[in-house]
SEBA-307345 format. One line per field, with one value per residue: z negated, y, x of N, C-alpha, C in turn; residue number from 1. Coordinates in steps of 0.2 Angstrom, whole numbers. Layout:
<pts>
nz Z_...
ny Y_...
nx X_...
caz Z_...
cay Y_...
cax X_...
cz Z_...
cy Y_...
cx X_...
seq NUM_...
</pts>
This chain:
<pts>
nz -44_-54_-60_-72_-79_-67_-66_-79_-79_-69_-75_-85_-79_-76_-67_-73_-80_-71_-63_-72_-74_-62_-61_-73_-65_-57_-62_-68_-57_-49_-36_-28_-25_-12_-5_-7_-22_-28_-37_-45_-53_-45_-51_-54_-54_-62_-54_-42_-41_-42_-31_-20_-25_-23_-9_-6_-12_-1_10_7_7_21_26_20_22_32_45_49_46_56_68_66_70_83_80_76_85_96_96_84_76_60_54_41_27_24_12_2_5_-8_-9_-7_2_0_10_5_11_4_7_16_11_19_15_7_-7_-11_-4_-2_11_20_27_31_29_22_21_13_2_-8_-16_-28_-42_-43_-47_-59_-68_-64_-68_-82_-83_-79_-89_-100_-99_-96_-104_-113_-106_-113_-110_-97_-84_-74_-71_-65_-76_-81_-83_-91_-94_-99_-95_-81_-77_-82_-72_-60_-62_-64_-50_-40_-45_-52_-60_-58_-60_-61_-52_-41_-34_-20_-17_-1_13_26_27_13_6_13_14_13_3_-5_-20_-25_-24_-34_-44_-44_-46_-58_-67_-65_-63_-52_-36_-24_-7_9_26_33_25_19_21_32_28_35_32_21_13_7_-4_-7_-23_-35_-40_-31_-26_-17_-20_-21_-11_-17_-20_-8_-10_0_11_23_39_54_67_62_63_76_81_78_81_93_86_72_73_77_64_57_62_55_50_60_58_50_34_18_6_-3_1_-2_1_13_29_41_35_35_48_50_39_42_52_62_57_55_65_64_52_46_35_27_22_28_43_60_71_85_96_107_120_119_123_133_140_140_123_125_115_110_104_91_89_84_89_87_86_83_74_69_58_43_49_61_78_80_87_86_93_105_120_136_146_138_133_146_150_142_140_135_128_119_108_102_93_91_82_74_68_51_40_31_14_8_-6_-17_-28_-28_-34_-23_-6_-5_-6_4_2_0_-7_-12_-16_-26_-24_-30_-30_-38_-37_-35_-42_-39_-31_-25_-37_-41_-47_-49_-41_-30_-24_-11_-7_4_15_29_45_45_33_24_23_33_39_31_29_22_11_-4_-19_-13_-6_-13_-26_-39_-44_-59_-67_-72_-85_-96_-97_-106_-117_-113_-112_-122_-134_-128_-116_-113_-107_-117_-118_-120_-108
ny -44_-37_-46_-54_-54_-60_-73_-79_-79_-86_-98_-100_-103_-111_-123_-125_-114_-104_-109_-108_-94_-91_-95_-86_-74_-76_-79_-69_-64_-74_-85_-74_-72_-71_-71_-76_-75_-71_-80_-72_-57_-42_-36_-23_-11_5_14_9_13_26_31_27_36_49_51_49_62_70_66_69_83_86_79_87_99_116_115_102_99_105_99_85_86_80_68_62_54_60_56_50_58_66_77_90_97_92_92_88_75_61_50_40_30_23_12_2_-7_-19_-18_-22_-12_-1_-1_-12_-21_-17_-7_5_5_15_7_11_21_27_37_31_21_6_-9_-4_-4_-20_-20_-16_-24_-37_-34_-36_-48_-58_-55_-59_-72_-74_-68_-52_-39_-30_-12_-12_-8_-9_5_20_30_45_36_27_11_18_31_30_24_36_45_39_39_52_56_47_47_59_73_68_56_40_31_39_38_31_13_12_1_-11_-24_-29_-40_-49_-47_-49_-42_-41_-44_-33_-24_-30_-27_-13_-9_-15_-8_6_8_10_7_-6_-3_-8_-1_-4_-4_11_25_39_54_68_79_73_57_40_25_9_7_-7_-8_-5_9_26_31_46_49_55_57_48_34_29_15_10_7_13_5_-8_-6_-3_-16_-22_-27_-17_-13_-12_-3_8_10_15_27_40_44_53_63_81_81_81_76_71_67_54_45_59_52_56_57_46_43_55_55_42_30_38_50_45_50_63_63_65_56_47_37_33_24_27_34_35_43_31_36_47_40_41_32_14_8_1_-8_-15_-26_-21_-15_-11_-11_-3_-2_13_12_2_-11_-22_-27_-30_-33_-28_-28_-40_-45_-35_-32_-26_-27_-28_-16_-9_-15_-7_2_14_23_34_31_22_18_18_9_7_-5_-13_-21_-34_-39_-54_-53_-58_-70_-88_-104_-111_-107_-89_-74_-60_-44_-31_-14_-5_10_20_35_47_60_73_83_100_99_103_94_76_63_50_35_18_3_-11_-26_-37_-52_-62_-75_-76_-69_-58_-47_-53_-65_-73_-74_-84_-96_-112_-111_-106_-95_-83_-70_-58_-48_-39_-24_-24_-11_-4_5_11_9_10_3_-9_-18_-29_-25_-34_-33_-41_-44_-41_-49_-62_-75
nx 87_91_103_105_93_86_92_89_72_70_76_67_56_41_31_19_16_15_3_-7_-7_-11_-24_-29_-30_-38_-49_-58_-66_-71_-66_-62_-50_-37_-27_-10_-2_15_27_34_39_48_63_67_83_87_92_89_76_77_82_71_62_68_70_56_53_61_52_39_40_40_31_17_19_14_18_19_7_-1_8_3_-10_-13_-13_-24_-37_-47_-62_-63_-63_-66_-77_-77_-70_-51_-44_-32_-22_-27_-22_-5_4_20_30_46_58_70_86_102_116_126_140_139_130_113_100_84_77_65_50_37_22_7_-7_-18_-30_-24_-23_-26_-31_-32_-19_-18_-23_-16_0_-4_-9_0_10_5_6_21_27_32_43_55_57_55_44_28_23_29_39_31_20_7_-2_-15_-13_-15_-24_-33_-31_-34_-47_-51_-48_-55_-68_-70_-80_-91_-108_-104_-113_-114_-105_-96_-88_-84_-83_-81_-91_-88_-87_-82_-67_-52_-45_-55_-54_-48_-58_-67_-62_-59_-73_-76_-68_-70_-84_-91_-100_-99_-102_-107_-106_-116_-126_-128_-139_-142_-151_-153_-139_-135_-132_-136_-138_-145_-153_-150_-164_-172_-171_-168_-151_-142_-127_-112_-98_-86_-75_-65_-62_-65_-57_-53_-50_-53_-67_-68_-70_-81_-98_-109_-120_-117_-107_-114_-122_-112_-111_-114_-100_-95_-102_-109_-106_-112_-102_-89_-74_-63_-50_-48_-55_-46_-35_-29_-24_-14_-6_5_14_15_21_34_44_47_54_69_80_93_89_76_73_78_68_57_44_37_35_44_55_70_76_79_88_104_106_95_90_91_80_64_46_30_15_5_-8_-11_-14_-8_4_0_1_15_30_44_56_60_59_64_53_42_41_40_25_16_5_1_12_12_8_12_27_46_57_73_78_78_89_84_89_94_87_82_83_80_71_73_77_83_72_66_61_49_44_30_27_14_8_-1_-13_-18_-33_-30_-18_0_9_9_10_23_16_13_16_16_22_30_33_46_50_50_50_43_36_22_7_2_14_22_19_16_28_36_37_35_23_11_16_22_33_44_50_65_67_74_90_101_95_93_104_113_127_138_135_124_108_95_81_70_63
caz -42_-60_-61_-79_-79_-64_-68_-86_-78_-64_-80_-90_-75_-74_-64_-77_-82_-64_-62_-80_-72_-55_-65_-77_-62_-52_-68_-70_-52_-46_-28_-25_-23_-6_-2_-11_-27_-28_-43_-50_-50_-45_-58_-52_-58_-63_-49_-35_-41_-41_-22_-17_-27_-21_-2_-6_-10_5_16_6_10_28_28_17_26_36_50_50_46_63_72_66_74_88_79_76_90_96_96_77_69_54_52_34_24_21_5_0_3_-14_-11_-2_-1_3_9_6_12_-1_13_13_12_25_10_2_-11_-7_-4_0_16_22_34_35_24_22_17_12_-3_-8_-21_-35_-48_-46_-49_-66_-68_-62_-73_-89_-84_-81_-96_-105_-97_-96_-110_-110_-104_-116_-107_-90_-83_-67_-70_-64_-82_-88_-83_-92_-92_-99_-91_-75_-76_-81_-66_-55_-64_-60_-43_-36_-47_-55_-65_-56_-63_-58_-47_-36_-30_-18_-12_6_17_32_25_9_3_17_14_9_-3_-9_-26_-29_-26_-39_-50_-45_-50_-66_-70_-63_-64_-45_-33_-20_-1_17_31_35_20_21_25_33_30_36_29_14_13_1_-2_-12_-31_-36_-40_-22_-26_-14_-23_-16_-12_-18_-16_-4_-11_7_12_31_45_61_70_60_64_82_82_76_86_92_80_66_75_76_58_54_66_51_50_64_57_45_28_11_4_-4_5_-7_5_20_34_44_32_39_56_49_37_44_56_66_54_54_71_61_45_46_30_26_20_35_49_66_74_91_98_113_125_120_123_138_142_135_122_126_109_111_99_85_87_85_91_83_87_77_69_67_49_40_54_69_86_79_91_83_98_111_129_141_149_133_134_153_149_136_143_131_125_114_102_100_89_92_77_73_64_46_38_24_10_5_-14_-24_-29_-29_-34_-15_-2_-7_-3_5_-3_0_-11_-11_-20_-26_-25_-33_-29_-41_-33_-40_-44_-33_-28_-28_-40_-41_-50_-48_-36_-27_-20_-7_-6_10_18_36_50_44_27_25_21_41_42_25_28_19_7_-9_-22_-8_-6_-17_-33_-42_-48_-66_-65_-78_-89_-102_-95_-113_-121_-109_-112_-131_-133_-124_-109_-110_-107_-124_-120_-116_-105
cay -36_-38_-53_-59_-55_-64_-79_-78_-80_-93_-104_-102_-102_-118_-122_-126_-107_-102_-112_-105_-87_-89_-97_-82_-71_-78_-80_-62_-63_-82_-87_-69_-71_-74_-72_-80_-73_-74_-84_-70_-51_-40_-32_-16_-8_12_18_8_18_33_33_28_42_54_48_51_70_72_65_73_90_85_80_92_106_118_113_96_99_106_93_81_87_77_60_59_53_65_52_47_64_65_84_92_99_88_93_84_67_60_44_39_25_23_5_3_-13_-19_-21_-22_-6_-2_-2_-17_-20_-15_1_6_7_15_5_12_27_29_41_27_17_0_-13_1_-8_-25_-20_-13_-30_-42_-35_-38_-56_-59_-53_-64_-79_-75_-64_-45_-38_-23_-9_-14_-8_-8_11_25_36_43_33_19_8_22_38_26_22_41_49_35_38_58_56_43_49_65_74_65_51_33_28_43_38_23_12_10_-4_-15_-32_-28_-46_-53_-44_-53_-37_-39_-44_-26_-20_-30_-24_-6_-9_-17_-3_14_8_11_2_-6_-1_-6_5_-6_-1_18_28_46_59_76_78_68_49_38_19_7_3_-14_-9_-2_17_28_35_51_47_62_54_41_30_26_9_9_7_14_0_-12_-4_-4_-22_-23_-26_-12_-13_-10_3_13_10_18_34_46_47_58_70_85_77_85_71_72_60_50_50_62_47_59_57_38_46_61_53_35_28_45_55_45_52_70_63_63_55_41_31_33_22_31_33_39_40_27_40_52_38_43_26_9_6_-5_-12_-16_-29_-19_-10_-14_-7_-6_3_18_14_-6_-12_-29_-30_-32_-30_-27_-34_-38_-47_-33_-34_-20_-30_-27_-9_-6_-15_-3_9_21_23_40_27_17_20_12_11_6_-12_-14_-29_-35_-42_-60_-51_-62_-78_-93_-111_-115_-102_-82_-71_-54_-41_-25_-12_-1_15_23_41_50_68_75_91_107_99_106_89_70_59_43_30_11_-1_-19_-29_-41_-58_-66_-78_-77_-65_-52_-50_-54_-70_-76_-75_-86_-103_-119_-107_-104_-89_-79_-67_-52_-47_-31_-24_-22_-5_-3_12_12_5_9_-3_-16_-24_-28_-22_-37_-33_-47_-43_-41_-50_-67_-76
cax 89_95_105_104_86_84_94_84_67_71_77_63_50_37_25_12_15_13_-3_-11_-7_-15_-32_-31_-29_-45_-55_-65_-66_-71_-65_-61_-41_-39_-21_-5_2_21_30_38_40_55_67_70_85_83_96_87_69_78_84_65_58_72_68_49_52_61_46_33_42_40_21_12_21_8_19_18_-1_-2_9_-1_-16_-13_-12_-31_-41_-54_-67_-64_-59_-71_-77_-78_-65_-48_-41_-26_-22_-27_-16_0_10_27_33_52_63_75_89_108_119_133_146_138_124_107_97_78_74_58_47_30_21_0_-11_-24_-28_-21_-27_-25_-36_-30_-11_-18_-24_-10_4_-5_-11_7_14_0_8_26_30_32_49_55_61_54_37_26_22_34_39_30_14_6_-10_-20_-13_-13_-32_-37_-29_-37_-54_-53_-46_-60_-75_-72_-85_-99_-109_-101_-116_-115_-97_-95_-83_-87_-79_-86_-94_-83_-87_-79_-63_-47_-44_-62_-54_-47_-65_-72_-58_-61_-81_-77_-63_-75_-92_-95_-104_-98_-106_-105_-107_-123_-130_-129_-144_-141_-155_-150_-133_-134_-130_-139_-140_-150_-148_-154_-171_-175_-174_-163_-146_-137_-118_-110_-92_-85_-68_-66_-57_-65_-51_-57_-47_-56_-74_-70_-70_-88_-103_-112_-124_-112_-103_-120_-124_-107_-111_-113_-94_-93_-108_-106_-109_-113_-101_-83_-71_-58_-46_-54_-53_-42_-26_-27_-20_-11_-1_5_19_15_25_41_49_47_58_77_85_97_85_71_76_77_60_54_38_40_33_49_63_73_81_80_93_107_107_87_88_92_74_55_42_25_7_5_-11_-13_-15_-7_8_-3_3_22_35_52_60_59_63_63_47_38_40_36_18_14_0_0_17_11_3_18_34_52_62_78_78_82_93_81_94_89_90_78_86_72_74_75_81_81_68_68_55_45_41_26_26_8_7_-8_-13_-25_-34_-29_-11_3_9_6_16_22_13_13_19_15_27_29_40_44_54_50_51_38_33_15_6_2_21_26_16_20_33_36_40_32_18_9_17_24_40_44_56_70_65_80_95_105_92_91_108_118_134_144_132_118_102_91_75_69_55
cz -49_-62_-66_-79_-74_-65_-75_-83_-72_-69_-84_-85_-77_-71_-66_-80_-77_-64_-66_-77_-66_-58_-68_-71_-57_-56_-68_-63_-46_-40_-24_-21_-17_-3_-8_-15_-27_-36_-47_-47_-47_-50_-54_-56_-58_-57_-42_-34_-39_-35_-20_-19_-24_-13_-2_-7_-4_10_13_8_17_28_25_19_31_44_53_51_55_69_71_67_79_87_77_82_90_94_88_72_66_53_44_32_23_15_6_-1_-5_-14_-5_-3_5_2_9_6_7_6_10_15_16_19_4_-3_-6_-9_-1_7_18_28_36_28_27_18_16_7_-2_-14_-29_-40_-50_-50_-55_-69_-69_-66_-79_-89_-83_-87_-101_-104_-97_-101_-108_-111_-108_-111_-100_-90_-76_-67_-69_-70_-77_-87_-88_-92_-92_-95_-83_-74_-77_-76_-61_-56_-60_-54_-39_-39_-51_-61_-64_-59_-58_-51_-42_-32_-27_-15_-7_10_21_29_19_4_7_17_11_1_-8_-18_-30_-28_-32_-46_-50_-50_-57_-70_-69_-63_-59_-43_-27_-13_5_20_31_30_18_25_24_34_29_36_23_16_6_2_-9_-17_-30_-37_-35_-22_-22_-21_-19_-17_-13_-16_-14_-5_-4_9_20_34_51_66_69_63_69_85_81_82_87_87_73_67_74_69_55_57_62_49_53_62_51_39_22_5_1_-3_-1_-2_10_27_39_43_36_45_54_45_38_47_60_63_52_60_68_55_48_38_30_25_24_40_54_68_80_92_105_120_126_123_132_142_137_132_123_121_109_106_91_84_87_88_89_84_81_72_68_61_49_47_61_75_86_83_89_88_104_117_131_145_144_135_141_154_144_139_140_124_119_109_101_97_91_86_76_67_57_44_31_22_8_-4_-20_-24_-31_-30_-28_-12_-5_-3_-2_2_0_-5_-9_-17_-20_-28_-26_-33_-31_-38_-38_-41_-36_-29_-30_-33_-41_-48_-53_-44_-37_-24_-17_-5_1_12_25_39_47_36_27_25_29_42_37_25_26_15_1_-13_-14_-9_-11_-24_-33_-44_-55_-65_-72_-80_-94_-103_-102_-118_-120_-111_-121_-128_-130_-117_-107_-111_-115_-124_-117_-113_-110
cy -36_-43_-56_-59_-60_-73_-82_-82_-84_-98_-106_-103_-110_-117_-122_-118_-103_-104_-108_-97_-86_-91_-90_-76_-69_-77_-74_-61_-69_-82_-82_-68_-76_-74_-77_-74_-76_-77_-79_-62_-49_-35_-27_-11_1_16_16_13_24_35_32_35_49_54_50_58_72_71_69_82_91_85_83_99_107_115_107_95_100_102_88_80_82_69_58_58_56_60_50_51_64_73_84_93_93_87_90_78_63_55_43_35_24_16_4_-7_-14_-23_-19_-16_-6_-4_-9_-15_-20_-8_-1_9_9_13_7_18_27_30_37_23_9_-3_-9_-3_-14_-26_-17_-21_-37_-42_-38_-46_-58_-59_-58_-72_-80_-70_-56_-42_-32_-19_-9_-14_-7_0_14_29_41_40_28_18_15_28_35_27_29_44_46_36_45_60_53_47_54_67_71_59_44_31_33_43_31_20_8_6_-7_-21_-32_-35_-51_-53_-47_-50_-35_-39_-38_-22_-21_-28_-18_-6_-9_-9_5_13_10_5_0_-6_-4_-3_3_-5_7_20_37_50_66_76_75_60_47_29_16_3_-3_-14_-4_5_21_31_39_49_55_61_48_40_27_20_6_12_6_9_-7_-11_-4_-10_-24_-22_-19_-9_-9_-5_10_14_15_26_40_47_53_65_75_83_81_77_72_64_59_44_52_56_51_60_50_39_50_58_46_33_34_50_54_48_60_70_62_60_49_36_31_31_26_30_36_37_36_32_45_48_39_37_20_8_1_-11_-13_-21_-28_-14_-16_-9_-10_0_8_17_5_-6_-20_-31_-33_-29_-28_-32_-33_-40_-44_-33_-28_-22_-27_-19_-6_-9_-11_4_15_24_30_37_23_20_15_15_7_-1_-12_-20_-30_-39_-49_-58_-55_-70_-82_-99_-113_-108_-94_-79_-64_-51_-32_-22_-6_4_17_30_43_57_70_81_95_106_100_100_85_67_52_39_23_10_-8_-20_-34_-47_-61_-69_-80_-71_-58_-53_-49_-63_-76_-77_-80_-93_-109_-115_-106_-99_-84_-76_-60_-53_-41_-31_-22_-16_-4_6_13_8_3_4_-9_-21_-23_-26_-26_-37_-40_-44_-46_-46_-57_-70_-83
cx 93_97_104_98_83_86_89_78_68_73_72_56_48_32_17_10_11_5_-8_-12_-11_-22_-32_-32_-36_-51_-61_-67_-67_-70_-64_-52_-40_-32_-15_-1_10_21_32_38_46_56_70_75_85_86_93_80_71_80_77_62_60_70_61_48_53_56_41_35_40_33_17_14_15_11_18_10_-5_1_5_-9_-18_-14_-18_-35_-47_-60_-69_-64_-66_-72_-77_-70_-59_-46_-35_-28_-21_-24_-11_4_15_29_42_55_69_80_96_111_123_139_144_132_118_105_91_79_66_55_39_27_13_-4_-18_-24_-27_-24_-25_-26_-34_-23_-13_-19_-18_-6_4_-7_-3_11_10_5_15_32_31_39_50_59_60_46_35_24_29_33_37_23_15_-1_-14_-20_-15_-23_-37_-35_-34_-44_-54_-51_-52_-67_-76_-77_-92_-102_-107_-104_-118_-108_-97_-90_-85_-81_-84_-85_-87_-81_-84_-70_-57_-44_-49_-59_-51_-54_-69_-68_-59_-68_-81_-74_-67_-81_-95_-98_-100_-102_-106_-107_-113_-128_-131_-134_-144_-147_-152_-143_-130_-135_-134_-137_-144_-147_-153_-161_-174_-175_-168_-157_-143_-132_-116_-103_-91_-76_-68_-61_-61_-59_-55_-54_-51_-64_-76_-71_-76_-92_-106_-116_-122_-110_-109_-122_-119_-106_-110_-107_-91_-100_-106_-110_-107_-108_-92_-78_-65_-55_-51_-49_-46_-34_-24_-23_-14_-2_1_12_20_19_32_47_51_51_63_79_87_94_78_76_75_73_60_49_41_39_39_55_62_76_79_86_98_107_100_86_91_85_70_51_36_19_7_-1_-16_-12_-12_-2_5_0_11_25_42_56_58_63_61_56_41_36_38_28_14_11_1_5_17_8_6_25_41_56_68_78_80_84_90_87_91_91_88_79_80_75_77_79_79_76_69_62_53_42_38_23_18_10_0_-8_-20_-27_-34_-21_-6_7_8_12_17_18_13_16_15_21_26_34_39_49_56_51_49_36_24_13_6_11_24_22_19_26_31_40_40_26_18_13_19_30_40_53_60_70_70_84_101_103_91_97_110_124_140_139_126_112_97_85_77_63_54
seq 1_2_3_4_5_6_7_8_9_10_11_12_13_14_15_16_17_18_19_20_21_22_23_24_25_26_27_28_29_30_31_32_33_34_35_36_37_38_39_40_41_42_43_44_45_46_47_48_49_50_51_52_53_54_55_56_57_58_59_60_61_62_63_64_65_66_67_68_69_70_71_72_73_74_75_76_77_78_79_80_81_82_83_84_85_86_87_88_89_90_91_92_93_94_95_96_97_98_99_100_101_102_103_104_105_106_107_108_109_110_111_112_113_114_115_116_117_118_119_120_121_122_123_124_125_126_127_128_129_130_131_132_133_134_135_136_137_138_139_140_141_142_143_144_145_146_147_148_149_150_151_152_153_154_155_156_157_158_159_160_161_162_163_164_165_166_167_168_169_170_171_172_173_174_175_176_177_178_179_180_181_182_183_184_185_186_187_188_189_190_191_192_193_194_195_196_197_198_199_200_201_202_203_204_205_206_207_208_209_210_211_212_213_214_215_216_217_218_219_220_221_222_223_224_225_226_227_228_229_230_231_232_233_234_235_236_237_238_239_240_241_242_243_244_245_246_247_248_249_250_251_252_253_254_255_256_257_258_259_260_261_262_263_264_265_266_267_268_269_270_271_272_273_274_275_276_277_278_279_280_281_282_283_284_285_286_287_288_289_290_291_292_293_294_295_296_297_298_299_300_301_302_303_304_305_306_307_308_309_310_311_312_313_314_315_316_317_318_319_320_321_322_323_324_325_326_327_328_329_330_331_332_333_334_335_336_337_338_339_340_341_342_343_344_345_346_347_348_349_350_351_352_353_354_355_356_357_358_359_360_361_362_363_364_365_366_367_368_369_370_371_372_373_374_375_376_377_378_379_380_381_382_383_384_385_386_387_388_389_390_391_392_393_394_395_396_397_398_399_400_401_402_403_404_405_406_407_408_409_410_411_412_413_414_415
</pts>
């Protein structure tokens, strides 16, 4: 997206550097890297970053309003509603596709949003390792200004751990050591010193929760960094679900974030947002008639994860067969741009912006990012088998346009 940087990087790239990069990424958490890492970051011009930030500001005005809080009450399935104060959603992620703009060039288009954590700790580690192997680009950074690595870590620590001892906060997940994102769990544990606990290891006594420490003693849980997705929990055995029944209890814990936000700020929010960089979206239950240009739409279940259940090539039969249309959206397709030049075919990309909301702050702030490259119909490893220059990566944002180029307009840096 910054053409000279892209050309420079591709020309300097070697498979030997890439192999060393992957080995260094995996080394601190041996064997935990369970998804493909792309060969390159995405170089994002300042103007494109600003477009995404402006769109997020407009979306946040809607989804943090008292009116939306009331409207989103119906997003929470009654049998999965978690009691207790919700507070503000400490984490909100916005996914933008790099799309073809109507007048030429590219623009961001929102494809999804979620008030749920992502791989925050590992995306501190990854750019640092990449930089050690490929060079440190001047005037480019993975953080949204004014954040840097130190301020990012400090804010993440204040939100997740707060003022409590780290052992009183747990990273909670379903069979965490089997999850594809477990490398982030280990990075979080290393960064913040908090234990990783499976829902099956939690004990409830009254309105308090406990886990067993390595010495066998019970430790009370004061804060939960929640990584449990109910859609996955409901696919577990009855025994596992019973172990996780504490979710529906009145508990003396602080949720980070409260599980209800997973439903409130999700694809459910998209029909309420009108913005040029947010594709037209409706609840499927509100569809009066099937669009004549149905090929230009996609339908998505509201609360699935990682692209599961999405129907790209929609037919009227698909729509007719859906028995719970209030739990689905129909969204106008965005046209991804093949914007990332690679040694083979160009790649498409999505960018996820991380917003953190510190308790007591007036609003969330943008801090960091991840990106995903694809050469398939959808973004995700399962749709990009046997491809290169695809997979998980990150963006480097242009932070000083005037310093990035010399007097002849050439990039000042070399890889």
